[in-house]
N, C-alpha and C positions, 0 to 999 in steps of 0.2 A: 320591624325591629330586628336587629342583628342577634342571632342566637349564640350565646356564650359557649355552649357545648360544641357547636359546629366549628367555631373559631379554635377551640382547644383541640379538637380532633384534627383540624387542618395543621395546626402547629406541630402536633405529635407526628403526623405524616411527613412534614417538611424536615423535621429533625432526623427522622429515620432515613429519608432520602439523601440528606446531606452526608450522613455517616456512610451510607452505601457508596455514594459517588466518590467520597474521599478514599474509601477502601479500594475501589476499582482503580482510581488514579495511582495510588501507592503501589499496587500490584503491577500495573502497566510500567511504571517507572523502574521498578526492580527488574522486570523482564527486559526492559530497554538496555540496562547496563549489562546484563548477562549476554544478550544477543550481540551487543556492540563488540565485545571481546572476540567473538567468533568471526565477525565481519572483518575486524582489523587484522586477524591472523591470516586472512587471504590476500591482503593488500599487495604483498611482494609478488605472489603468483599472478595476480591480476595485472600487474605492471608488465610482466613478461607476456601475458596473453594479449595485452593491448599492442605490443610490438609484433607479436606473431600474427595477429589479425589486422595489421595496419591496412587502412582503407585507401590504398594508392592505385587500385586498378581502374582502368578506364570505364566510366559508367556506361558508355555506349555499348559495351559488351554484356551488360546486365539485361536479361529478358524476363526471367522468372524471379519474383520476389516473395519470400515467405515472411509474414508478420506474426509474431507471438505476442498476444495481449494478455497480461497477467492482471487479474482483478481481485479485489478483496471481498470476502463473504461476511466479514465481521460487521457488527453494528458500529455506528459513529464514524463510518468511513465513506460517506457519500461523496465528499469533495475529492477524496483520493481517487475513487473510480471515475468521477466526471473528468478530472484532469487527464487521466490516462486515455479515456475515450476521446477527448478532444485532440490529444496528440496523435492517436492512432488514426482518427479521421483525416487529419491534416496530411499525415504520411501516406495514407491510402489514396487520397485524392491526388497527391503529387505523383505517385506511381501510375495511376490511371491516366493522368494527363500526359505522362511520358510513354504511354502505350505499353506498359509492362503488364505481364500476367501476375496477378496477386493471389496468394494462398494465405489462409488465416488459420492460426492455431490459438485457441483460447484456453486459459487456465482459470477455472471457476465458473459457476452457474451464471453469474451476472454477465460475464463476457459472452458466454454461449447464448444466453437468451437475447442478447443484443444482435448477434450475427448469425443466428440459426436459420435465417431466411433462405440461405443458400447452402444446402448440405454438401454440395460438390465442392464448395469453396472453403468450408470451415471444418476443422477437426476440433475436438474438445477434450481437455483433461479436467473433469469436474470435481474429482475427489481431492480437494485441497486440504483435507485433514490428514493426508499422508505425511510421514516424516519428511523434512526438507530434502535430505539427501536422496531418499527414495523417489520423491516427486521430481527432483532435478534429473535423476537418471531416466525416469519415465518421459520427461519432457525432452531430454536429449534424444532418446530413441524415436520419439514422435517427430522431432525436427529432422533427424537423419533419414527417416522413412519418406520424407517429403522432398522431392527434387526441386532444387532452387539454385539460383546464381548468387543471390545475396539474402541474408536473413536478418531481420530486425526484431529484437526482444524489447517490448515496451512495458515499463513497470514504474512504480512510484519509488523515488529515492528520498530517504530521510535527510532533511537539511537542519531543521530546528524542531523543537517540540511543537511549535505552532505552524510549521511550514514543511510541506512535502512536495517534491517537484517531480513531475512526469519526466522520465528519462528513457534513453534507448541505448541498447548495445547492438552494433551492427557488425556482421562478419560475412566473409565470402564462403562459397562452397569449398569443399576439400580440393577439388580439381583446380580451381582458380588460385587457391592459396599455394598449392604445390607448384604450379606454373610460375607464380610470382616469386617464390623462394628461389627456384632455379635460375630465373631470369636476373635476380638481383643478388646472388650469393657473393659475387666478386666485390660488390659495393658495401656489403653489410657482413661484419664478422660473425654476428649472431646467426644469421642465415647459413653461413658457411659451416659453422660449428654444428648446427642442427643437421645439416645434410651429410656432414663428414662422420658424425658419431654413429655408432651402431644402434640407432633408434628407429622405431617405426613412426614416421611422420603422421600416418593416419591415426595411430593410437594417441599420439600427442595432441592431434587435432580434436579427437573425441574428448580427451581429458579437459582441454580448455573450453570446449563447448559446454561440457557438464559443469565446469567451474563457473562460467559466466551465468548459466541457468541457475545454479545454486545461489550465486550472489544476487541475482535479480529477485529470486524468491525470498531470500533473507532480507533484502532491502524493503520489499513489499511488506513483509511481516514487521519489520522495524517501523515502517511508516504507519502501519495499522496501530501499533502500540503508541506511537506519537500522537496520532489522531485521537485515540481513546483517552490518553492522559490529558490532552488539551480540552477535549469535549467534557470530560469529568471536572476539569478545573472551572470551566464556564458554568456547568450545572451546579457545582458547589457554590460558586459566587452568586448565581441567581437564587439558589435556595436560601443562602444567608440573607440576601436582600428581602426575600419574601417573609422569612422568619422575623426580621426586624419590623416589617410593615404589619404583619399579623399580630406580633407582640404588642405593638403600639395600639392597634385597633382593639385588641383584647383588653388592655389596661383601660382604654377610654370607656369601652362598654361596661366593664366591671365597675369602674369608678362611678359611671352614670347610674348603674343599678343600685350601688350602695347609697349614692346621694338621694335617689328616689325613695329608697327604703327609709332613710333618715328623715326625709321630709314628711313621709307618711306617719312615722312615729311621733315627730314633733307636732304635726297637725292634730293627731289624735289626742296627744297630751294637752294641747291648748284648748280643745273643746270639752275635755273631761272635767 
């Protein structure tokens, strides 16, 4: 026989779980809006960075490749990490097939635990609790300390609240960028202005690498919040369905117990 007390306790638990999941979802949505404003503020600078880091160099001159893999440490982000890992494995295999030397930098314990089998190949920034700007600076320093011809930063980009896409930023080393700018300054006014102005191209290069790293980290955070909001929406929906089922069961069992009690009273009255 079904115990009414157990059903009632289960209903109480489900109602609390539903309230908590709804609260987590609302917090994630509020943080999504706040973070989106910061990401949009960098769009113009990123457009210039895309031009500055234009990928027009001959791939045959690329021998050493650095891959930066940014993973999430938060709960409800399993798909986010698996998509980034799938993209990183595909890129890694393509570099190996082309006989490239590959170096790895991971951000987060999950990425490090996946690639720690080769300490000579992999560096790690595991303290993802640092502020975004500080972590972007630390990642930039880590990248610049690694000799490479081309660097790829793999991360998760927010598309919709229920869709996050594994994305990649690619850029060449400073020496290759500098050579490319000088070689194409006559055909590109922006390149000519950069080289003619009293600016340090190296400092500009570092600035854009840091900007790209910051954007990748922010997009990963944005994707985390999207994953969490969607996961909590599903959890809230499932809790609502379970509450309806348990409420129906509770009412049936309660009505059955009342009917049984009434029959016992009527039967007792009939025999008295």
